[in-house]
N, C-alpha and C positions, 0 to 999 in steps of 0.2 A: 404449676400454680405457686405463686409466692405466698408464704405464710406471714400473717400479720402478727406482730408481737403485741401481746396484751399489756395493759398498764401494769398488772401484777408481775408479769415476767420482767418487764423493764425495771421495776423497783427491786426485784430479787437480784437481777444482774448488777445493778448499782450497789446494792448492799454487799454483795460478794466482793466486788472490786474494792469497796471501802474497807472491808474486813481484811483483805489481802494487803492493802496499803498500811493499815494499822499494824499488822503483824510484821511487815517488813521494817517499819520504823522502830518497833520495839526490838526486833532482832539486831538492828544496827546500834541502837542505844545501849543494849546489853554488851555489845562488843567494844564499847569505849573503855579505855583504861580507867579514867576517873572523870566525873563531871564536876564542874564548878559548883560549890555549895555556898560561896560567899561572893560579894562583889569584888573583893580583893583578889580572890582566886580567878575570877573572870578577867580582871585586868592583867594579871600575870606580872612579869618583871619589866615589861615595857620594851623588851628586845635590846639590841645593841645600843649603847649610849652614844656612839658616834655615827649612827645612821642619820642621813639627811632626809628632809621631807621629800626630795626628788627620788631618793632610793626607795623610800617607803611607798610613794605613789607608783613607781615602776613595779615594785613587787606586788602591790595590790592589783594593778592592771593585768599582770601576768597570771595571777591567781584567778581573777575574774574571767579571763579569756580561756582558761583551761577547761576542756570539755568534761562534763560530769560523767564519771564511770559508775554504772550501776551493775552490781554483781548479780 
């Protein structure tokens, strides 16, 4: 006979999954060397000064198409 999941059990399972996701995000954030604290830090140095728009677009597309690796 198939067991029916109660609403409470469903909420508990979702809460556990959310807690695990938050813990994983925190673990990854703590592994970062440094995080940007100002807008200037976020912008960085702009990369190579001789980079063309086509090269930048190509690099972004390659990055976007790279599969996400979850440890």
